[in-house]
Backbone as CSV, one residue per row, in Angstrom:
resi,resn,N_x,N_y,N_z,CA_x,CA_y,CA_z,C_x,C_y,C_z
1,MET,6.498,82.634,-0.325,7.180,82.496,1.444,7.714,84.190,1.087
2,ASN,7.486,84.651,2.980,8.291,85.857,2.678,9.631,86.147,2.869
3,HIS,10.576,87.381,2.896,11.808,87.511,3.064,12.574,87.033,4.795
4,LEU,11.451,86.955,5.347,12.070,86.833,6.719,12.023,85.004,7.161
5,THR,11.388,84.312,6.253,11.158,83.113,6.198,12.476,82.147,5.612
6,LYS,12.505,82.884,4.299,13.415,82.357,3.393,14.970,82.595,4.563
7,CYS,15.165,83.582,5.012,16.333,83.351,6.066,16.339,82.586,6.629
8,VAL,14.957,82.515,7.414,15.314,81.390,8.323,15.806,79.826,7.793
9,CYS,15.177,79.904,6.718,15.783,78.402,6.642,17.026,78.412,5.982
10,ILE,17.585,79.186,5.238,19.112,79.290,4.536,19.578,78.963,5.986
11,LEU,19.630,79.845,6.973,20.650,79.529,8.327,20.368,77.967,8.815
12,THR,19.418,77.383,8.689,18.955,75.981,9.078,19.601,75.235,8.624
13,VAL,19.950,75.252,7.380,20.605,74.628,6.457,22.459,74.900,6.426
14,VAL,22.414,76.128,6.966,24.132,76.300,7.092,24.064,75.616,8.605
15,ALA,23.563,75.713,9.488,23.484,75.062,11.005,23.923,73.456,10.653
16,VAL,23.073,72.621,9.841,23.105,71.531,9.768,24.577,71.339,8.932
17,LEU,24.985,71.859,8.090,26.131,71.644,7.254,26.968,71.388,7.884
18,PHE,26.908,72.815,8.933,28.425,73.083,10.307,28.526,71.926,10.906
19,THR,27.324,71.155,11.485,26.988,70.107,12.618,27.871,69.197,11.566
20,LEU,27.880,68.888,10.407,28.243,66.963,10.130,29.463,67.328,9.897
21,SER,29.247,68.953,9.176,31.679,68.698,8.966,32.316,68.651,10.706
22,HIS,31.659,69.024,11.736,32.778,69.139,12.594,32.091,67.729,13.067
23,SER,31.499,66.605,13.116,31.010,65.453,14.036,32.694,64.743,13.887
24,GLU,32.718,64.032,15.348,34.238,63.333,15.387,33.687,61.995,14.737
25,THR,32.453,61.611,14.242,32.359,60.282,13.725,32.222,60.524,12.694
26,PRO,33.220,59.881,11.568,32.925,60.519,10.316,31.830,59.405,9.503
27,ALA,31.576,59.841,8.460,30.593,59.465,7.734,31.351,58.152,6.485
28,THR,30.414,57.298,6.917,31.187,55.859,6.172,29.695,55.402,5.224
29,CYS,30.686,54.396,4.584,29.273,53.882,3.362,29.255,52.268,3.543
30,SER,27.904,51.876,3.685,27.483,50.262,4.384,27.908,49.335,3.468
31,VAL,28.896,48.458,2.836,28.886,47.827,1.665,28.573,45.998,1.850
32,VAL,27.615,45.513,1.081,27.147,44.640,1.402,27.586,43.779,0.583
33,GLN,27.956,42.243,0.988,29.183,41.349,-0.066,27.675,40.605,-0.418
34,GLY,27.715,40.354,-1.608,26.609,39.475,-2.478,27.229,38.053,-2.414
35,VAL,26.323,36.971,-2.863,26.492,35.357,-2.973,27.344,34.741,-3.966
36,ILE,28.108,34.171,-3.735,29.580,34.016,-4.564,28.679,32.956,-5.320
37,GLY,28.372,33.163,-6.945,27.952,32.735,-8.209,28.567,31.426,-8.207
38,LEU,27.595,30.896,-8.903,27.688,28.800,-9.418,29.154,29.092,-10.615
39,ASN,29.702,28.258,-10.423,30.824,27.959,-11.452,30.334,27.052,-13.149
40,GLY,30.773,28.377,-14.123,29.969,28.063,-15.236,30.811,26.437,-16.120
41,ARG,29.766,26.352,-16.564,30.042,24.859,-17.542,30.748,25.025,-18.465
42,ASP,31.654,23.965,-18.841,32.809,23.140,-19.272,32.169,23.443,-20.865
43,GLY,33.190,24.429,-21.776,32.690,24.342,-22.942,32.683,23.351,-23.948
44,ARG,32.078,23.216,-25.157,31.445,22.181,-25.942,32.911,21.778,-26.638
45,ASP,33.222,20.413,-27.194,34.322,20.434,-27.838,33.891,20.720,-29.338
46,GLY,34.689,21.337,-29.684,34.314,21.215,-31.183,34.606,20.479,-32.496
47,ALA,33.915,20.586,-33.479,34.304,19.344,-34.795,35.259,18.798,-35.066
48,THR,35.684,17.611,-35.305,37.002,17.092,-35.595,36.887,17.662,-37.331
49,GLY,38.166,18.040,-37.437,38.861,19.025,-38.215,39.064,17.429,-38.979
50,PRO,39.758,18.260,-40.974,39.987,17.238,-41.772,41.134,16.603,-41.161
51,LYS,42.063,15.390,-41.601,42.621,14.807,-41.860,43.887,15.331,-42.092
52,GLY,45.067,15.753,-41.703,46.038,16.655,-42.275,46.504,15.224,-43.145
53,ASP,47.261,16.033,-44.254,48.522,14.851,-45.288,49.517,14.402,-44.137
54,PRO,49.625,13.428,-44.983,51.043,12.618,-44.336,52.065,13.133,-44.197
55,GLY,53.389,13.202,-43.042,54.470,13.468,-43.296,55.246,12.816,-44.061
56,MET,56.219,13.846,-44.624,57.476,13.087,-45.112,58.519,11.843,-44.829
57,ARG,58.509,11.107,-45.570,59.079,9.576,-45.156,60.625,10.064,-44.965
58,GLY,60.931,9.958,-43.531,62.472,10.194,-43.362,63.552,9.380,-43.941
59,GLU,65.097,9.700,-44.196,65.847,9.316,-45.160,66.411,8.197,-44.345
60,PRO,66.516,7.118,-44.665,67.013,5.655,-44.146,68.315,5.951,-43.294
61,GLY,68.284,5.296,-42.358,69.392,5.279,-41.805,70.672,4.573,-42.058
62,ILE,71.603,4.851,-41.849,72.960,4.010,-42.083,72.935,2.929,-41.649
63,PRO,73.332,1.673,-42.415,73.488,0.450,-42.101,74.481,0.205,-40.641
64,GLY,74.312,-0.373,-39.606,75.451,-0.711,-38.816,76.599,-1.500,-39.115
65,GLU,77.573,-1.337,-38.488,78.879,-2.430,-39.129,78.122,-3.897,-38.489
66,ARG,78.673,-4.945,-39.173,78.700,-5.841,-39.084,79.444,-7.025,-37.885
67,GLY,78.840,-7.222,-36.980,79.847,-7.909,-35.908,80.913,-9.018,-36.392
68,ASN,81.488,-9.143,-35.149,82.043,-10.200,-35.735,81.479,-11.222,-35.260
69,PRO,81.999,-12.930,-36.123,81.333,-14.221,-36.027,81.807,-14.409,-34.623
70,GLY,80.432,-15.180,-34.356,80.683,-15.851,-33.073,81.699,-17.193,-32.972
71,LEU,82.141,-17.479,-32.052,82.898,-18.972,-31.746,81.603,-19.967,-31.977
72,PRO,82.463,-21.161,-32.514,81.663,-22.165,-33.226,80.847,-23.217,-31.883
73,GLY,79.891,-23.461,-32.259,78.991,-24.074,-30.958,80.122,-25.621,-31.161
74,LYS,79.712,-26.075,-29.785,79.759,-27.163,-29.702,79.396,-28.498,-30.529
75,VAL,80.350,-29.614,-30.633,79.282,-30.577,-31.799,78.239,-31.312,-30.699
76,GLY,77.341,-31.627,-31.987,76.565,-32.424,-31.258,76.701,-33.755,-31.200
77,PRO,75.917,-34.396,-30.170,75.786,-36.124,-30.202,75.815,-36.764,-31.729
78,LYS,76.709,-37.428,-31.932,76.165,-38.381,-33.272,75.039,-39.071,-33.698
79,GLY,74.377,-38.987,-34.420,73.277,-39.514,-34.849,72.908,-40.855,-35.089
80,ASN,71.829,-41.666,-35.010,71.849,-42.396,-35.333,71.735,-43.203,-36.697
81,PRO,72.261,-44.058,-37.230,72.477,-44.721,-38.338,71.576,-44.760,-39.715
82,GLY,71.055,-44.018,-40.374,70.590,-44.244,-41.744,70.380,-45.299,-41.682
83,GLU,68.663,-45.578,-42.431,68.032,-46.695,-43.389,69.197,-47.428,-43.954
84,LEU,69.313,-48.984,-43.864,69.591,-48.905,-45.027,68.890,-49.297,-46.502
85,GLY,69.757,-48.955,-47.515,69.012,-48.063,-48.819,68.710,-49.475,-49.609
86,ASN,67.749,-49.655,-50.916,67.313,-51.075,-51.150,68.447,-52.151,-51.886
87,THR,69.439,-51.219,-52.488,70.502,-52.037,-53.005,71.400,-52.793,-52.118
88,GLY,71.700,-51.776,-50.960,72.311,-53.057,-49.664,71.477,-53.898,-48.825
89,VAL,70.261,-53.538,-49.285,69.415,-54.718,-48.743,69.434,-55.838,-49.700
90,ALA,69.563,-55.550,-50.776,69.687,-56.891,-51.616,71.115,-57.371,-51.746
91,VAL,71.913,-56.227,-51.266,73.530,-57.141,-51.211,73.654,-58.159,-49.764
92,LEU,72.688,-57.619,-48.771,73.200,-58.472,-47.388,72.224,-60.022,-47.716
93,ILE,70.877,-59.505,-48.665,70.479,-60.938,-48.615,71.380,-61.925,-49.775
94,PHE,71.245,-61.309,-50.861,72.321,-62.432,-51.787,74.269,-61.740,-51.902
95,PRO,74.879,-61.950,-50.931,76.238,-61.396,-51.062,77.043,-62.065,-51.873
96,HIS,76.981,-63.363,-52.141,77.676,-63.861,-53.248,77.161,-64.150,-54.579
97,SER,76.073,-63.691,-55.056,75.366,-63.518,-56.473,75.276,-62.547,-56.814
98,GLN,76.794,-62.090,-57.241,76.710,-60.636,-58.056,77.560,-60.644,-58.926
99,ALA,77.661,-59.652,-59.561,79.144,-59.226,-60.890,79.216,-57.932,-61.162
100,THR,79.970,-57.163,-61.149,80.419,-55.846,-61.356,80.828,-55.786,-62.953
101,SER,80.277,-54.284,-63.553,80.991,-53.692,-64.683,80.978,-52.487,-64.547
102,GLY,82.046,-51.495,-64.476,82.026,-50.156,-64.408,81.316,-50.079,-63.065
103,ASN,80.110,-49.066,-63.016,79.640,-48.760,-61.753,78.433,-49.006,-61.394
104,LYS,78.388,-50.391,-62.623,76.773,-51.562,-62.021,77.219,-52.755,-61.597
105,VAL,76.084,-53.114,-60.964,76.187,-54.440,-60.108,75.342,-55.013,-60.768
106,TYR,75.226,-56.194,-60.659,74.277,-57.223,-60.945,74.318,-58.689,-59.968
107,MET,72.748,-58.654,-59.685,72.880,-59.532,-58.703,71.576,-60.729,-59.164
108,SER,71.758,-61.731,-58.555,70.936,-62.615,-59.117,70.140,-63.340,-57.428
109,ILE,68.740,-63.122,-57.502,67.698,-63.606,-56.417,67.155,-64.970,-56.936
110,ASP,67.696,-65.798,-55.637,66.629,-67.184,-55.897,65.275,-67.487,-55.662
111,ARG,64.825,-66.466,-57.139,63.206,-66.763,-57.305,62.758,-66.359,-58.472
112,ALA,62.227,-67.358,-58.995,61.934,-67.002,-60.488,60.358,-66.629,-60.509
113,GLU,60.304,-65.836,-61.907,58.718,-65.050,-61.944,58.716,-64.376,-63.451
114,ASP,57.726,-64.048,-64.017,57.565,-63.991,-65.337,58.356,-62.441,-65.544
115,PHE,58.479,-61.811,-66.623,59.177,-60.824,-66.767,58.710,-59.878,-66.419
116,SER,57.047,-59.231,-66.026,56.434,-58.233,-65.456,56.797,-58.344,-63.894
117,ASN,56.838,-59.499,-63.450,56.845,-59.733,-61.927,58.110,-59.453,-61.578
118,SER,59.106,-59.655,-62.610,60.478,-59.497,-62.382,60.982,-58.152,-62.338
119,LEU,60.252,-57.560,-63.166,60.478,-56.229,-63.564,59.848,-55.570,-61.978
120,ILE,58.919,-55.933,-61.622,58.318,-55.100,-60.002,59.648,-55.189,-59.397
121,ILE,60.369,-56.667,-58.639,60.620,-56.896,-57.884,62.445,-56.098,-58.151
122,CYS,63.129,-56.315,-59.075,64.119,-55.524,-59.259,63.316,-53.963,-58.486
123,LYS,62.638,-53.447,-59.310,62.021,-52.089,-59.017,62.377,-51.780,-57.168
124,MET,61.314,-53.068,-56.637,60.996,-53.104,-55.353,62.511,-52.653,-54.463
125,TYR,63.516,-53.377,-55.032,64.825,-53.130,-54.220,65.892,-51.959,-55.095
126,GLY,65.028,-51.011,-55.403,65.960,-49.712,-56.274,66.259,-50.384,-57.461
127,GLY,66.378,-51.262,-58.497,67.161,-51.515,-59.835,65.966,-51.938,-60.427
128,ILE,66.494,-52.347,-61.906,66.347,-52.706,-62.850,66.623,-53.971,-63.415
129,LEU,65.890,-54.594,-64.377,65.971,-56.028,-65.143,67.454,-55.475,-65.696
130,PRO,68.353,-56.553,-65.927,69.642,-55.885,-66.536,69.843,-55.694,-68.140
131,SER,70.083,-54.400,-68.612,70.213,-54.034,-69.527,71.692,-53.683,-70.263
132,PRO,72.381,-54.576,-70.839,73.634,-54.690,-71.540,73.393,-53.490,-72.332
133,GLU,74.306,-52.450,-72.507,74.449,-51.482,-73.447,76.150,-51.649,-73.933
134,ASN,76.983,-53.033,-73.693,77.924,-52.794,-74.498,78.609,-54.475,-74.303
135,SER,79.932,-54.701,-74.504,80.432,-55.924,-74.059,80.745,-56.297,-72.621
136,ALA,81.437,-55.383,-71.979,81.836,-55.721,-70.650,80.842,-55.429,-69.672
137,GLU,79.615,-54.842,-70.021,78.432,-55.347,-69.244,77.515,-56.811,-69.682
138,ASP,77.261,-56.980,-70.911,77.114,-58.414,-70.944,78.011,-59.507,-70.536
139,LEU,78.886,-59.497,-70.405,79.934,-60.370,-70.207,79.673,-60.348,-68.451
140,ALA,79.315,-59.187,-67.585,79.040,-59.735,-66.362,77.871,-59.925,-65.806
141,ILE,76.859,-60.227,-67.086,75.588,-60.145,-66.814,76.064,-62.050,-67.004
142,TYR,76.455,-62.434,-68.188,76.973,-63.936,-68.492,77.461,-64.252,-67.101
143,GLU,78.391,-63.930,-66.637,79.336,-64.606,-65.595,78.370,-64.319,-64.064
144,LEU,77.357,-63.797,-63.995,76.326,-63.816,-63.249,75.304,-65.540,-63.112
145,ALA,74.923,-65.396,-64.164,74.327,-66.441,-65.150,74.947,-67.691,-64.672
146,LYS,76.407,-67.319,-65.262,76.828,-69.209,-65.039,77.021,-69.173,-63.754
147,LYS,77.238,-68.694,-62.503,77.492,-68.740,-61.318,76.317,-69.450,-60.509
148,THR,74.290,-69.010,-60.777,73.713,-69.690,-61.198,73.219,-70.885,-61.692
149,GLY,73.809,-70.884,-62.905,73.347,-72.283,-64.006,71.808,-71.810,-64.300
150,LYS,71.305,-70.887,-64.408,69.786,-70.798,-64.306,69.695,-69.630,-65.603
151,HIS,69.071,-69.218,-66.221,68.400,-68.591,-67.767,68.213,-67.013,-66.342
152,GLY,68.548,-65.955,-67.063,67.696,-64.912,-66.206,66.989,-63.673,-67.780
153,PHE,66.099,-63.344,-67.370,65.219,-62.106,-68.084,66.624,-60.868,-68.339
154,LEU,66.567,-60.226,-69.611,67.155,-59.387,-69.605,65.688,-58.370,-69.659
155,GLY,66.419,-56.673,-69.414,65.412,-55.843,-69.537,64.976,-55.368,-70.812
156,ILE,65.708,-56.106,-71.916,65.707,-55.578,-73.075,64.449,-56.156,-74.164
157,ASN,63.337,-55.709,-74.803,62.124,-56.220,-75.387,61.938,-55.580,-76.034
158,ASP,60.688,-56.513,-77.134,60.448,-55.631,-78.687,58.346,-55.755,-78.081
159,ARG,58.135,-55.511,-77.073,56.676,-55.650,-76.717,56.003,-54.777,-76.961
160,GLN,56.750,-53.337,-77.376,55.605,-52.665,-78.136,55.697,-52.476,-79.402
161,LEU,56.794,-52.991,-79.794,56.871,-52.540,-81.552,57.374,-53.877,-81.832
162,GLU,56.796,-54.714,-82.436,57.707,-55.968,-83.151,58.660,-55.837,-83.595
163,GLY,59.404,-56.397,-83.218,61.408,-56.356,-84.034,62.181,-55.018,-83.578
164,LYS,61.186,-54.113,-82.841,62.371,-53.072,-82.255,62.824,-53.304,-80.803
165,PHE,63.354,-53.722,-80.550,63.870,-54.141,-79.122,64.644,-52.917,-78.323
166,VAL,64.298,-52.709,-77.398,64.573,-51.277,-76.487,64.640,-51.608,-75.261
167,HIS,65.840,-50.666,-74.483,65.578,-51.054,-73.000,64.273,-50.631,-72.239
168,ILE,64.280,-50.724,-71.002,63.138,-50.550,-70.211,62.825,-49.343,-70.420
169,ASP,63.446,-48.093,-70.356,63.130,-46.558,-70.678,62.966,-46.358,-71.690
170,GLY,62.634,-47.338,-72.503,62.692,-46.721,-74.370,63.477,-46.162,-75.068
171,ARG,64.830,-46.677,-74.496,65.886,-46.220,-75.628,65.896,-47.530,-76.566
172,PRO,66.308,-47.065,-78.054,66.736,-48.129,-78.843,68.114,-49.080,-78.305
173,ALA,67.732,-50.411,-78.275,69.114,-51.253,-77.941,70.308,-50.994,-78.843
174,VAL,70.960,-50.549,-78.920,72.177,-50.676,-79.793,72.841,-51.696,-79.872
175,TYR,73.862,-52.160,-78.431,74.141,-53.297,-78.455,73.286,-54.581,-78.341
176,MET,73.484,-55.658,-78.937,72.662,-57.308,-79.250,73.625,-57.896,-79.356
177,ASN,73.783,-59.274,-78.710,74.015,-60.406,-78.750,73.528,-62.015,-78.976
178,TRP,72.983,-61.970,-79.846,71.969,-62.490,-80.602,72.821,-64.328,-80.502
179,ARG,71.829,-65.652,-79.981,72.191,-66.694,-80.866,72.385,-66.905,-81.915
180,ASP,73.073,-67.697,-83.089,72.378,-67.756,-84.352,70.617,-67.858,-84.529
181,THR,70.448,-67.729,-85.746,69.128,-67.690,-85.665,67.852,-67.103,-84.915
182,GLU,68.698,-66.171,-84.116,67.835,-65.650,-82.778,68.031,-63.717,-83.310
183,PRO,66.906,-63.157,-82.976,65.380,-63.610,-82.756,64.979,-64.127,-83.638
184,ASN,64.133,-64.857,-84.135,63.420,-65.600,-84.934,62.181,-64.932,-85.587
185,GLY,61.796,-64.019,-84.883,60.656,-63.176,-85.431,59.507,-63.854,-85.142
186,GLN,59.445,-64.966,-84.055,58.062,-64.860,-83.637,57.406,-64.075,-82.932
187,ARG,55.746,-63.308,-83.031,55.621,-62.477,-82.322,54.935,-62.779,-81.169
188,THR,55.327,-64.219,-80.400,54.833,-64.358,-79.308,56.099,-64.491,-78.047
189,GLU,57.417,-64.218,-79.009,58.534,-64.382,-78.215,59.253,-62.607,-78.043
190,ASN,58.757,-62.162,-76.973,58.883,-60.623,-76.883,59.945,-60.045,-75.867
191,CYS,60.278,-61.221,-74.923,61.279,-60.889,-74.264,62.526,-61.510,-74.312
192,VAL,63.752,-61.549,-73.562,65.064,-61.984,-74.106,65.661,-62.265,-72.668
193,GLU,66.320,-63.281,-72.798,66.919,-63.957,-71.699,68.286,-64.497,-72.235
194,GLN,69.103,-64.490,-71.051,70.448,-64.759,-71.044,70.640,-66.247,-70.385
195,ASP,71.706,-66.858,-71.892,71.801,-68.120,-71.582,73.158,-68.473,-70.437
196,PRO,73.232,-68.946,-69.711,74.147,-69.098,-68.439,75.225,-70.350,-69.328
197,LYS,74.759,-70.870,-70.365,75.950,-71.869,-71.115,76.727,-71.004,-71.867
198,ARG,76.172,-70.147,-72.480,77.041,-69.400,-73.725,76.593,-68.262,-74.009
199,ARG,77.487,-67.379,-74.361,77.010,-66.256,-73.618,76.611,-65.164,-74.969
200,LYS,75.346,-65.966,-74.658,74.478,-65.400,-76.195,72.758,-65.067,-75.674
201,TRP,72.432,-64.788,-76.811,70.862,-63.720,-75.912,69.631,-64.856,-76.976
202,ASN,68.483,-64.750,-76.162,67.536,-65.828,-76.704,66.049,-64.922,-76.667
203,ASP,65.549,-65.201,-77.770,64.503,-64.125,-77.273,63.049,-65.278,-77.081
204,ILE,62.570,-64.996,-75.678,61.489,-66.146,-75.733,59.712,-65.199,-74.917
205,PRO,59.035,-66.099,-74.458,57.604,-65.535,-74.197,58.161,-64.815,-73.227
206,CYS,57.647,-63.618,-72.682,57.322,-63.004,-71.593,56.781,-63.419,-70.239
207,GLU,55.534,-64.413,-70.425,54.864,-65.119,-69.770,56.076,-66.246,-68.831
208,TRP,56.612,-66.542,-69.170,57.498,-67.870,-69.139,58.470,-67.215,-67.821
209,THR,58.824,-68.349,-66.735,59.671,-67.703,-65.631,61.088,-68.133,-65.665
210,ARG,61.791,-66.781,-65.079,63.263,-67.281,-64.860,63.611,-66.638,-63.659
211,THR,64.719,-67.180,-63.378,65.314,-66.499,-62.333,65.736,-65.088,-62.581
212,ILE,65.297,-64.395,-61.152,65.390,-62.708,-61.417,66.994,-62.346,-61.041
213,MET,67.542,-61.519,-61.954,68.482,-60.928,-62.128,67.901,-59.471,-62.175
214,CYS,68.766,-58.650,-61.643,68.500,-57.221,-61.113,69.678,-56.438,-61.525
215,GLU,69.861,-55.140,-61.696,70.997,-54.255,-62.185,71.035,-53.062,-61.190
216,PHE,71.773,-52.946,-60.831,71.989,-51.642,-59.702,72.878,-50.485,-60.366
217,LYS,72.910,-49.724,-59.628,74.061,-48.437,-60.126,74.699,-47.791,-58.639
218,MET,75.912,-47.807,-58.717,76.703,-47.806,-57.319,77.104,-46.163,-57.570
219,ILE,76.796,-45.470,-56.083,76.763,-43.779,-56.457,78.190,-43.585,-56.073
């Protein structure tokens, strides 16, 4: 390129620059807005951590004050009377055939049975066959036998061991009131009866039947 051509090119560039710098419309840059992106996914939960140590137990609280007692409630209705006890039933059935000594009541039932059945019937009413332990009790049993005019079994016997007389509960019989020549030692006579004519005892076979007499304790 010759010297003249270089000069023409330089002038042309200067003219263009001059024109651009004096133009009324300022040069602008076009901005294009992009598309809004999608929401990101939630993060995943982390692994479960180890169980922590239990916390310290707190101190017990101070107990509250005891409240004042409430007012007494109303008195309830009177209950029905209770059932009559066994002894009471026997007294109602035989109100006149009885005798007493201390806290013991002796009653006679107008029925004859052997020793074993007599024992069962007395127990059914809540008693036992009379087993006197002293002279006063023996006298009361005798008075009962005298009222009825009939012999009755006593609870004393030697059914377990010949010659060893005991009470129903197995205690040795300390007090005894035998007739003369009694007990006569016969092995078939292991039970004892109260004589209504004399205040004496007689040993007899337990299979014989006698009027039932029973002993009860008063509460």
